[in-house]
C-alpha positions in Angstrom: 98.4 73.1 94.1 99.9 76.5 93.4 96.4 78.3 93.0 95.7 77.9 96.8 98.2 80.5 97.8 96.6 83.3 95.1 94.1 85.6 96.8 92.3 85.6 94.0 91.6 82.4 93.4 90.6 81.9 97.1 87.8 84.9 97.1 86.5 83.5 94.0 86.6 79.7 95.2 85.1 81.3 98.3 82.1 83.0 96.7 81.5 79.9 94.3 81.1 77.6 97.7 78.7 80.1 99.4 76.3 80.2 96.1 76.7 76.3 96.2 75.8 76.2 99.6 72.6 78.1 99.0 71.6 75.9 96.7 72.3 77.4 93.3 75.3 76.6 90.7 78.5 77.7 90.4 81.7 77.3 88.4 84.6 79.1 87.4 84.4 80.5 83.6 86.2 82.2 80.8 89.8 82.9 80.3 90.0 81.9 84.2 89.4 78.2 83.0 91.1 78.5 79.7 94.9 79.5 81.2 94.3 76.9 84.3 94.1 73.7 81.3 97.0 75.8 79.6 99.3 75.6 83.0 98.7 79.3 82.9 98.4 81.6 85.9 94.9 83.4 85.6 94.8 87.4 85.7 91.2 87.2 87.1 88.8 84.7 87.9 84.9 84.8 86.9 82.5 83.3 88.9 78.9 82.4 86.5 75.8 81.1 88.5 72.5 80.2 88.4 71.8 83.0 91.1 69.7 86.0 90.0 71.9 89.4 90.7 69.6 90.2 93.6 70.6 86.9 95.4 74.4 87.2 95.0 74.0 90.8 96.7 71.9 89.3 99.1 74.5 86.7 99.7 77.7 89.0 100.4 76.2 91.5 103.2 79.6 91.4 104.9 81.7 92.3 101.2 81.3 95.1 98.9 79.2 94.2 96.4 78.3 96.3 93.3 76.1 95.7 90.7 78.1 96.9 87.9 76.3 95.4 85.2 72.6 94.4 86.3 71.1 94.5 83.4 73.3 91.8 82.0 73.5 89.8 85.1 77.1 91.1 87.1 77.6 91.7 90.3 81.6 92.6 91.2 82.2 90.9 94.6 85.2 92.6 96.5 86.8 91.6 99.5 87.5 93.1 102.1 85.1 95.7 102.1 87.2 98.4 100.3 88.1 96.0 97.5 91.7 98.2 97.8 94.2 94.6 97.8 92.6 93.8 94.0 90.6 90.6 94.9 87.6 91.9 93.1 85.0 88.9 91.8 83.1 88.8 88.5 80.1 87.1 89.7 77.6 86.5 86.6 74.6 84.6 86.2 73.9 82.5 83.3 71.6 84.1 80.5 70.5 84.1 77.2 71.0 87.4 75.1 68.8 88.8 73.2 69.0 90.9 69.7 72.5 93.1 69.5 71.1 96.1 67.3 73.9 98.4 68.1 77.0 95.5 67.5 78.3 95.5 70.6 75.9 95.0 73.4 72.7 93.0 74.0 69.1 94.9 73.7 68.0 92.5 76.2 68.8 89.2 78.3 66.6 86.7 79.7 68.3 84.9 82.9 68.7 81.0 82.9 69.7 78.5 85.1 71.1 76.2 82.2 75.1 76.5 82.1 75.0 75.3 78.9 72.6 77.8 77.6 74.9 80.4 79.1 78.1 78.9 77.2 76.4 79.1 73.9 76.2 82.8 73.8 80.1 83.3 74.7 82.6 84.1 71.9 85.0 81.6 71.9 85.1 77.6 72.0 88.3 78.8 74.4 87.1 80.8 76.4 83.7 79.0 76.9 84.4 76.3 79.0 83.3 76.1 82.9 85.5 74.6 85.9 83.8 73.0 88.6 85.8 74.6 91.5 85.0 71.5 94.2 86.4 68.7 91.9 89.4 71.2 91.2 90.1 71.8 94.8 89.6 68.0 95.6 91.9 66.6 92.5 94.1 69.6 91.6 93.1 68.5 87.9 91.6 71.3 85.6 91.0 69.1 82.8 88.6 66.6 85.2 87.1 69.4 86.2 85.9 71.3 83.1 82.8 71.4 81.8 83.1 71.8 78.0 80.1 71.8 76.0 81.8 73.7 72.3 84.7 71.5 72.3 87.3 74.3 73.8 89.5 71.6 75.2 90.1 69.8 72.1 90.5 73.2 70.1 93.1 74.0 73.0 94.8 70.9 72.1 95.0 71.4 68.0 95.9 75.2 69.2 92.7 76.5 67.0 90.8 80.1 67.8 87.1 79.2 67.0 83.6 81.1 67.5 81.2 79.2 69.2 78.4 78.3 66.6 78.0 80.8 63.8 81.4 82.9 63.5 78.7 85.6 61.7 76.5 85.6 64.0 78.9 86.1 66.8 80.7 88.8 65.0 77.3 90.4 64.4 76.4 90.6 67.9 79.6 92.1 69.2 81.9 93.8 66.6 84.7 94.1 69.5 85.4 90.3 69.2 86.9 90.2 65.7 89.4 92.3 67.5 89.7 89.7 70.6 89.8 87.0 68.1 93.2 88.3 66.8 94.4 89.6 70.4 94.1 85.7 71.4 95.2 84.0 68.6 98.5 86.5 68.5 99.2 86.0 72.3 98.4 82.2 72.6 100.1 81.5 69.0 96.8 80.0 68.2 95.4 79.7 64.3 92.1 81.0 63.5 89.6 78.5 62.2 88.7 79.3 58.3 85.0 79.7 58.8 86.1 82.1 62.2 88.9 83.9 59.8 86.4 84.6 57.0 83.5 86.1 58.6 86.1 88.5 60.2 87.0 89.2 56.9 83.0 89.6 55.7 82.8 91.9 58.6 85.9 93.7 59.1 84.5 97.2 57.6 81.9 97.4 60.6 84.7 97.1 62.9 84.1 101.2 63.4 80.8 100.9 65.2 82.9 99.8 68.5 84.0 103.2 70.3 87.2 104.2 69.9 88.0 103.8 73.5 87.7 100.4 72.7 89.5 99.5 69.4 92.3 101.8 71.3 92.4 99.3 74.6 92.3 96.5 72.3 94.7 97.2 70.2 97.0 97.6 73.1 96.8 94.7 74.5 97.4 93.2 71.2 100.7 95.2 71.4 101.6 94.7 74.6 100.9 91.2 75.6 103.5 89.4 73.5 102.3 88.5 70.5 102.5 92.1 68.5 103.8 91.0 65.4 101.6 88.3 64.5 98.9 90.2 65.8 99.1 93.5 63.4 99.6 90.5 60.4 96.8 89.0 61.2 94.7 92.9 61.4 96.2 93.2 58.1 95.4 89.6 56.5 92.0 89.5 58.2 91.2 93.5 56.3 90.6 94.7 59.7 93.9 97.1 59.8 92.6 99.5 56.4 89.7 100.3 59.0 91.0 100.8 62.7 94.8 101.9 61.5 94.9 103.0 58.0 97.9 105.0 58.3 99.8 101.9 58.8 98.2 100.2 56.3 100.4 102.9 53.8 103.9 101.2 55.1 103.5 98.2 52.5 105.4 98.1 49.6 107.5 101.9 50.8 110.8 100.9 50.1 114.1 102.0 52.1 117.7 102.3 50.9 119.3 99.3 51.3 122.3 100.5 52.7 120.6 101.3 55.9 117.4 99.0 55.5 118.9 95.9 54.1 115.3 94.2 56.1 113.1 95.5 53.5 110.1 98.1 53.5 109.1 100.1 56.1 106.1 98.0 56.9 108.4 94.7 57.2 110.5 97.0 59.0 108.2 97.8 61.5 107.1 94.4 62.2 110.8 93.4 63.0 110.1 96.3 65.8 107.3 94.9 67.2 108.8 91.4 67.2 110.7 92.7 69.5 108.3 93.9 72.0 108.3 91.9 75.0 105.1 90.9 76.6 104.5 93.2 79.3 106.0 96.6 77.1 104.5 99.9 78.7 101.6 101.3 76.1 103.6 104.2 75.0 106.5 102.1 73.8 104.4 99.6 72.0 102.8 102.4 69.9 106.0 104.3 69.9 107.5 101.3 68.3 104.7 101.0 65.8 103.9 104.8 64.7 108.0 105.3 64.6 108.3 105.5 60.8 104.6 106.9 60.1 105.4 109.5 58.1 107.5 107.7 55.8 104.9 107.2 53.0 104.1 110.5 52.9 107.5 111.7 52.2 109.2 109.0 50.2 111.5 110.2 47.4 112.9 107.7 44.9 116.1 108.6 43.8 117.0 110.7 41.2 117.8 109.0 38.1 120.3 111.6 36.8 122.4 110.9 39.5 124.3 107.6 40.0 125.3 108.8 43.8 121.6 109.4 44.9 119.5 107.0 47.4 116.0 106.5 48.5 115.2 109.7 51.1 112.4 110.5 53.7 113.0 114.0 54.1 111.2 115.3 56.6 109.4 112.1 57.7 110.1 112.6 61.7 108.3 115.6 61.7 105.0 114.7 59.3 105.2 111.5 61.7 104.3 113.5 64.8 101.6 115.3 63.1 100.2 111.8 62.1 100.5 110.1 64.9 99.2 112.3 67.0 96.3 112.5 64.9 95.7 108.7 65.1 96.4 109.4 69.0 93.9 111.8 69.3 91.4 110.0 67.4 91.5 106.9 69.6 91.1 109.0 73.1 94.4 108.6 74.3 95.0 110.9 77.4 96.9 114.0 76.8 99.9 112.5 78.7 100.0 109.4 76.5 100.3 111.6 73.6 103.3 113.4 74.8 105.4 110.1 75.8 104.6 108.7 72.2 104.6 111.4 70.3 108.0 112.5 71.7 109.6 108.6 70.9 108.2 109.5 67.3 110.1 113.0 67.5 113.4 111.6 68.8 114.2 108.6 67.6 116.4 109.9 64.9 118.1 111.8 67.0 120.6 109.0 68.7 122.5 109.2 64.6 124.0 113.0 66.6 124.9 112.0 70.1 128.8 111.3 69.7 128.6 114.9 68.3 126.2 116.7 70.5 127.4 119.4 72.9 128.0 118.6 76.7 124.5 120.4 77.2 122.4 119.2 74.1 123.6 115.7 74.7 122.6 115.7 78.6 118.9 118.2 77.6 118.9 114.5 75.3 119.1 112.5 78.2 116.4 113.6 80.5 114.1 113.5 77.9 111.2 111.9 80.4 111.2 107.9 80.4 114.6 108.3 78.3 114.8 104.1 78.7 111.7 103.8 76.2 113.5 106.2 73.9 116.8 104.1 74.3 114.7 101.0 74.1 112.8 102.0 70.7 116.2 102.8 69.3 118.0 99.7 70.2 114.3 98.0 68.5 114.9 100.3 65.9 118.8 99.2 65.0 118.4 95.6 65.7 115.4 95.5 63.1 118.0 97.4 60.5 121.3 97.5 60.2 122.1 96.0 63.0 124.7 98.0 64.6 124.2 99.0 68.3 127.3 101.4 68.8 125.8 104.5 69.3 122.7 102.5 71.8 125.6 101.9 73.6 127.0 105.1 74.0 123.9 106.7 75.1 123.1 103.8 77.4 126.6 103.9 79.1 125.8 108.2 79.2 122.5 107.8 80.6 123.7 104.9 83.4 126.6 107.1 84.3 125.1 110.5 85.0 123.4 111.3 87.7 120.2 112.9 87.7 121.3 116.2 89.5 124.3 116.6 86.7 121.8 116.4 84.1 118.8 118.3 85.3 120.8 120.4 88.1 119.3 123.0 90.1 118.9 126.4 87.9 122.0 128.6 88.8 120.4 131.6 87.1 116.4 132.1 86.9 113.8 135.2 85.8 114.4 136.6 89.4 117.5 137.3 89.0 117.8 138.5 85.7 115.2 141.1 86.6 117.2 141.9 90.1 120.0 142.6 88.0 117.8 144.9 85.5 116.6 143.3 82.7 113.4 143.6 81.7 111.5 140.2 80.7 110.5 140.1 77.2 111.8 137.7 74.1 115.1 137.8 74.7 114.7 135.9 78.2 114.1 132.6 77.2 117.2 132.4 74.9 118.9 134.2 78.0 118.1 131.7 80.6 118.4 129.1 77.8 122.1 130.0 77.5 122.8 130.3 80.9 121.9 126.4 81.2 123.2 125.4 78.3 126.4 126.8 80.1 125.8 125.5 83.1 125.6 122.2 81.6 129.0 122.5 79.7 130.6 123.2 83.1 131.9 126.3 81.8 129.6 128.7 84.8 129.6 127.0 88.3 128.2 129.8 90.6 124.9 132.5 90.2 127.8 134.8 89.5 129.3 133.4 87.3 126.1 132.4 85.0 124.9 135.9 85.3 128.1 137.4 84.4 128.0 134.8 81.3 124.7 136.6 80.2 126.4 140.1 80.7 128.6 138.9 78.4 126.7 137.4 75.8 123.8 139.6 75.5 125.1 142.9 76.7 124.0 144.9 80.0 120.4 145.4 80.8 119.2 149.0 79.0 118.4 151.3 82.1 
C-alpha cells in the first residue's frame, strides 16, 4: 500500500488507532477519502471522531495538540512536538450544526456520537464519506473500507458534484460552498448536479457575505489546481462571476482585430490562456493570465468606417489594465509583493513585441525583471492563445537563458557616492546621470569606474563648482 510510507497517512492512522483503543469511534473523513477512492494521493488526512475535544487533548499528551476550533470541536494534533515536518492532523468531533446567521459558520454546534449525523451537515456527497482505517490497513481497498451515508461513491462513479441534502440549505448555511462547488467540479472534471447548480444561481448574489480573503483564496485555487478554464466558465454560467470579479465579466463580447486574434473576443482569448495554466502554477502567474487584458473593454475603439485600412484598437489598454488590476487585487487583500508581481505581468506583457529592436541596455533591464520566467510563461500562453507565433518568445527565452545574472545586473561602476566625490551636487539630474551610466555599462561602452565617470562628464558636462 503506497500510503504506508506517507508520514501524513501514518500520523492520521496512529491518531485514529489511539482514539479507537480508548473506546472512541474514529474515521478518516472528507477529501482524503474522496481522493483515495479516485486513486489520488491526498494532500492531508483528517480524522472524525466521537471523542470530544477535551478527550482528544488528553489522549495526546506527548504531542503538540492545539484547539484550533474549540467552538467547532476541532483539534490539531502535531507530530513531532513542534509539528515542523508538516504532519499536523485535524481531528474533529462528530457534530450537528445549529443555525448559520452569518452565512459562513454555525452560531453553535452540538457534539454527537453518531457519524451519520456528522456527515449530513457536510457540503458535498463526494466529500461526505468516511473511511475505516483498520479495514483499509488490512485490505488496502478504499471502497471496502468506506462508510457512505450520502451516495458519494455513486456520484464519484458518474462524475457528479451534488450537495448533501437540500442544496439551497447547504449554500444558505455557508456561501463559500458555492465557490467550492465550482472548484471541485472544475478540478475533477465533474458536472454540477442540476438542483445544486440551480441553488447556486439563486444565491449567487450573496457570495459577497464571504470575506475578500476567502474569495481570493478560493478563486486562486480555481486558477491553480488545473481546472482554470472550466472553473471560470462555471463561475460565469452560475452567475457568480459578476459578483466576485465584475471586471472579468466585461471581457464578454469585446471584439479584437482578427489579424492578431483569430480566436475571437477578449473573453475567449482569456479562457484560452486559463486553459494553458498547469496544475500547480504560481498564484501570481495565474492572476497575471486572468488580468493581462482587463484594460481592453475600457479602451476598445472600433475601426473608422471612413478609413478602410483602420482596425480595432485598444490604445492605452496596458496602463488602464494595470490600474484596474491593482484595484481588484487590493479589494481582495493581496499582499503588496503579490500585487507588485501581478501588475508587473500586466504592465510588461506587450513589451515582447519590441524585443528584436531593443537596445542592449533596454533588453537587459527587461530580462532582469523579478521572476522573469513568469513573464516568459505569460507571453507564451498569450501567443498560443492568439496568432500562435512564438518567434519573439523564443528570442527572449534564448537571451534570458544565455545571459549570466552578472551580465544583466552587474555591480554598478558608478554610484551617487562617486558622483558626489567628483563634485556633482545631489539633485534631479542625479537619477538621469546614474541611469545613463548604467545603460552605457550594460551596452558595454564603459568597463571601468573611470570610464563611467568620463561618460557622465561628457554627456552632462562638468560639475558646477
